[in-house]
Every structure is written in C-alpha cells, then in structure tokens.
N, C-alpha and C positions, 0 to 999 in steps of 0.2 A: 646700432648700439656702439657708443664710443668706448674708448679703453677704460675710462673710470667706472662706467656702469658694468662693463664686462668683468672688471676686477672685483667689484662688489659682489656680483653673483657668484663668482669663483670662490671668494673668501667665505661666503655663507655656506656653500655646498661642501667646502673642505672643513667646515667647523671652526674657522678662524673668527667668524662673527656670529653672534646670536641673531635670531630673527629681529629682535627689537633693535639691535645695533644696525642691522641691515636697513630697516625702515627709517631709522634716524638719519643714517648717512645718505640714503636715497632722497629723503626730504631736503637735506642740505644741498643736493644737486638739483632741486626743483622738481623732483619726481613725486607724484601723488601716490597714496597708498594703493589705489586701484591700478595705476601704471606699474608700480613695483611688483604687485601680485601678478600682473600679466607677464612681467619678465621671468617670473618663476613658473609660469604655466598654470597659475591658479586664478580663480575668479574672486571678485570682491565679496566679502562676507559681511561687511559692516551693516549695509542696509538690510540684508536678509535677517541678520541676528537681532536687529533692533526693531524690526517691523512687528506690528501686532500679530499675534498667533492665535488662531481659533483652536481651542483645545477643550477637551472635556473638563468640567470643573472638578477640583479636588478640594473639598471644604474640610477644614480642621474640625475634629470632633471634641477634643478636650481643651481647646483654647478659648479664652474669653478676653475680648478687648478690654484693656485696662488692668487685667490681672495676669495675663499670660497663661502658663500651665501650672506648675507646682505639683504637689503630690496627689494627682487626681486619678491614677490608674490602678489603684488597689494596693493592699498592704504587701504583696509579694512582687511587685513590679520592679524590674531592673532596666527597663528601656527608656523611661521618661517619654519625651515627646516623639521619640522614634516609633512609638505606637501609631503615629499618624501616617507612617509609610503604607502605601496601598497600591493596587494595580492602577487606579485612576491617577495617582501621583506619578507613577512610572510612565504612563502614556503621555501625560502632560509634559514630563521632562523630555521624552524622546521626540516630541513634536518640534523641539528646537533644533534637532539634528537634521536640518534640511540640506546643508551643503556637504555633509559628511566629513567635516574638518575635525580632526582629533588633536587635542591639546594635552601635553604632558604637564600636569600640575605638581609633580613631585620634584623635590630637590635631592640630589645625590649626597650620600653620606660615606665618609671613611673615618679612619682613626684620628684624623686631624681636624675634624669638623668642629665648628663652634658649638658650645653648649652653655646653657644657663648655669651659673655656679652651683645651684642646688642639685644638679644632676651628676651622675657618675661619668667618669671618662670611659672611652671605649677602646677596644683593641680587636683587630681581626687577625687571628693567628692561623698560620698554615698548619693544619693537623696532619695532612698527608701530602707529600709532593712526589712527583714522578722520579726525580733523581734520588730522593730519600728511599723510596721503595726498592729501587734497583741496587742502591749501595748497602742499605741496612738489611735487606732480605728477611724482614721480620714477618712478612705475609707470604707463606710458603706457596700459595696458589699462583702468585704473580711470577715466581721464578721457577715454576715447574714447567719444563719444556713440553711435557705431554699435554698440558691444558692451556699453556700460554706461550707458545713458541715464538710469536711475533712481539712478545713483551709489551702487551697493552697495559698501560698504567693510568692512574687517575690522580686528581687533586681534590682535596676537601679542606674546609676551613672551620675552625671553632670561633664563635663570636662571643665577645664580652662587650655588650653595649648597654647604654641606658635605655629604658623604655620611653624616654622623652627626648629623642634626638631627631633632627631633620624633620621631614614632613610627618605629621602625627595627628592623632585624634585622641583627645583626653577622655578617659572613661569616668564613670561616677565614683570609682574607687580612688580617684586622684586627689580630690579635695573634700575636706570636712570643715566643720566649725564647732566651737563650743568645747567644754570640758565636763564630762567625757566627750570625745569627738563624735559629732553627728554627721552622717553621710546622707545622700539622697534617700528620700522616702523613710526617714527616721531610723535608718540602720546605724548601729553603734560599732565602734572599732572592734570590739570582741567578736562581732558577727562577720567582719569584713577582712581584717588584716591579720596574717600570721607570719611565721618565719619564712614561708615559701611563696610570698606574694599575697595577692588578694584571693579570698575564697568565694567572693561574690562581687558584683558590680565591676568586674574587670573588663578589659578591652575585648575579650573573646565573646562578651555578651552583645557587642555591637553588630547588628545584622548588615548584610550587603545593602548599600544605599544607592538608589537611583532616584534623583530628585531634580527639579528645576533649580538653577542657580543664577545669581546675579553677581557680577564682578563690579565693584565700585572703585574707580581709579581716583583715590583721594589725592595722591601725589600730583597727578596731572591737573586736577581741579585747583589745587592750592597753588600750583606753579613752583613747587619745590620738590625735586625728585633726586634722591629720596627725601622723605620728610625729615626735618631736624630732630635731634634728640629730644625725647619727652614731649613731642608734639601731641597735643590733645585733640582727638577727633570727636567732635560733638555731634548731636543730632542735626544741628543746623548745617554743619559741613557735609554730612552724609546727604541731607536733602538737596543741598546745592549741587553736589557731584552727580546725584541721580538726575536732577533736572537738566544739567548740562549734557548728560548722556542720553536723555530722552527716554528713560525707563523708570519703572517703579518696582517696588518689592511686593510680590503677591504673598498671601499667607502660604506657608510651607515651602518658601524658597530657601535654599542654602545661600547665605550672604557671605561673600568673600571680599575683603577690603585690602586694596593695594596701597602700601606705603613706599614701595621701592626698595625695601630691604632685601628682597630675593635677588635683585640685580647685584647688590653688593656681595651677597653670598656667592653668586656665580663668578664674581671676579677673583675669588679665592680658590683658584684651580678647579672651579665648579663644585667644590665640596665645602665651602665656608671655612677654608684654612686661614683666611685673613681675619683673625679674631678681633684685633683692635678696631678694624673698620666695621665689622658686623656689630660689635658692641656699641659703637658710636651711634648707629642708626636703629638698632633693634628695639629701642625704648619707646618709639612712637606707637600710639594706639588709641583705642576708643576709651571714653570715660564711662562711668556707670550710667549716666543719663542716656548715652547712646545705646548701651546694651539694653536698658529698659525700654527705650523707644522701639528698638528692633524686635524685641520679644513681645512686649505688651501692646504695642500699637500696630506693628506690621505682621506679627505672627511668624517670624523667621524660624525655620526648622533647625538650622545649625548656624553658628557664627564662626568665621575664620578670617585669617589674614596671612600675610607673608612674613610675619615675625614669630619669635619664639613664645610670645605671651598674649597676643591679641590686644590686651589692654595697655594703656600708657603706664610706663614703669613706675613713675611717681604718681600715686593716686590723686586725681583732681577733685573727686567727690566721694562720698562714703554712704554706706548702708544705714538705714534707719535703726538697725539693731546695734550699731557700733562701728568701730573702725576695723579695717583689715588691710594688710599690705597688698592683697590682691582682691579688691571688692568685686570686680567683674567676674572673676572665676567663682568666687563664693556665691554670688547671685545666680549665675547661670547653672552651675553644676549641681550643688546640693539643694539649692532652694527652688530652682525652676525646672530642673531635669532637662537641660539643654547641653548637648555635647559641644566641645570647642575644637576647632580645626586650626592647626598652627603650621607655619613654614610652608605655605602653599605657594608654588611658583606661578604668579599671575602675569609674568612679563610678556609672554607671547600672545596670550589671549587678549590682553588689553592693548597691546601694540597694534593688533589687527582690528581694534574697535569693536570687539565682540563683548556685549554686556550680558546677554541672556544665553544660556546654554544648558545642556543636560550634564549633570554632575554624577559621576559614577565612582564609588569607593568600596573596596573590599578590605576590611581590616584583618591583618594577620592574626591567626587564631592561636596565640600563645597564651595559654591559661595562666592566670596569676598576675598578668601585667596591668599596670595602671594606665597605659596608653598604647594605642596602636602606633608603631614606630617605623621609620624608614619606609613610609607608604608611597604608593604611586597612583594617586587619584587621576582621573582623566576628565576632561571636558569635551563634549561633542556639540558642534554647532553646524 
C-alpha cells in the first residue's frame, strides 16, 4: 500500500473524509470499488445487492394499476397505503440484508441547519448543566453530601425545533387542499388541527416501517452531481436511471431518489449550516408525472429524496383539479394517502452501488406533530 492510499484510509477512519469522498479519491488513483472495499476489510456489495432475490411475494391489496390508492381503507382510516405493511413485506425487505451492511440514512440537525422558509427556526437550549447545578445549588439532592458526596451531576436540554427539519416523514396532517381545507380521507380542518398541533393524522400515527427500498441515483445518471437548481426529474429520467442500475421498482417498494443535495448538506459542518449552498441545489426534484408514474404504475409504498421537498420547487406540471404551488405533495398526501420522506442521506449507499436494500424507520412518537423530524432511518444490505 503506497503512502497516498494509506493516507486515504487514515482520513476516512479519522472522519476527515466521507465514504463517498473516499471512493471518489480512490477511483482517481485507479482503485476500483471492490479494491477500495478490500482496503477497508469489507467485501463488495454491489453485485449482491443488485442480484435477483428469491423472496416471498408481497402483493398490494388496496392498489390498482392506473389508479394507485386513494381513500380505499374506510372512513376512519389514518394510515393510507401503510395499511399494506405486512409480515410478508417485512420478510421480503430483510431478504436484501445478505451482507449485513448497515447504512445511516439520516442527516444530523442542529440550530444552524437549513430549513425551508415556511418552517420555524430551531434552538437547542441547555436546561441543566453540570456547572450550573453546582453553582446555583437549586437542586438540593445534588449538593447534599449524604446522598451525593461525589457530586454526580447531569446535563439536559430543552428543544425548540420545527417538526419539518432535517430527515423527516410527512404525515397526513401536513397537507390539505380546498376551502374549507380537506385532508386525507375527507377529514376537515376542524377535525384535524387545533392550538396544540394536530389531533389526528399526525406523525404519531405512522407505524414502524420495514419495507424493501430502491435508491435511484439520478445525479449519477444525468452526470450532474448535485443536480442543478429546479432540475425536473421526469418518469423517463427515472426509467433511464433504473435501467442503468439494472433494477426495477416492485409494488410496495420505498423509492428514494438521489439528487446530490445531501452531499451539499454534509459540507455545511455536517448539519446543513451552509444555507446558501443548500438553497442552490435543494430545488431539484420530481414532477407530478413522475409521482403519478411511481404510484399508479409502479405501486411505490413511499416516495422520498435527499431534498427538503421531494418535488421540483418550480412546478413543471399541474393537477387536473387546478394549480398548486406543491402539486406533488397535494397528490401524494391528501389525494393518494402516500407518505413523503425528505432529506434522506443516500450518499454512502449509492457510492457503494447498492440499489436494493431493507428500509427501516421508526418515527418519533410526538403527538400533535405534522411530520416525524430529525429521524435516523437505516438501510440494510
């Protein structure tokens, strides 16, 4: 191993390089992905992840090709197409976890993180600190020598954050249309939203998710990484990227689309502190035609990307019912009952050539929130 390669491995292990950066620099030295993985003591996962997998079938029950889902689960339903989750789907998902490789799909958040202008800023406030407890002596048990002679102290924080920051999952309480506002399954605003958040259709209704997933590396396919501002991802582009990766979308797959924006987020101290740069690239996304194709023709369980909004910021096409500043959100959430995943970190999984994997997500159970926020989903391949 020459000095340049040894330095690359050292920088990765010390955290100076992301895995994507490691593989990119290794490639520049003429080192293949397989050889780079061998340097790290890991084995190649690309072929295993893309190979056909014999799994039990998991057939959708409420989906119809050409229609998608819609309000088909009864008048009291709050889950939408997550009613399709099943033991069979879990087994199918876990069949992709053959190499035991775990990918962190979450992006870190702090008070400096980029946010869409329509969401509130955040603060992380120290509520208790070790030095404060010893100086202020307002907690008597901490300074009582009989019960705490070695002066054990603790820290805790109070959080004021938006429920739509960093890695997130939009609930059905997030989007409505019409006047009076109509939510998923015909719910009206007076039934959903009050002074203390949503009383139904909130993020706490989203169950634990274990499902097959496919990552579509659009930035790599297009050859612009990250994708330019307001780049429109059409069905044809998705089809081309899938063909290049040698995979297809099965019904009930979670579909995650890489634009390269997460890599920009990571350049901002790992927490998206570089607002101007994130803003520049965050606007690329799918158009309504792509959303309809994924839902109505492919039967995708959930749609997500590495941006704050999934859809292209300047709408490229519109709903039959009229115009919306976010037609994809309006189509997916209140009309189809499909949850949206945002700001997923797809850098590592796509850098290693993994297209199909098990997707695992637990949404924080904060009642009244319109989105599960600061999440840490994982992929297993």
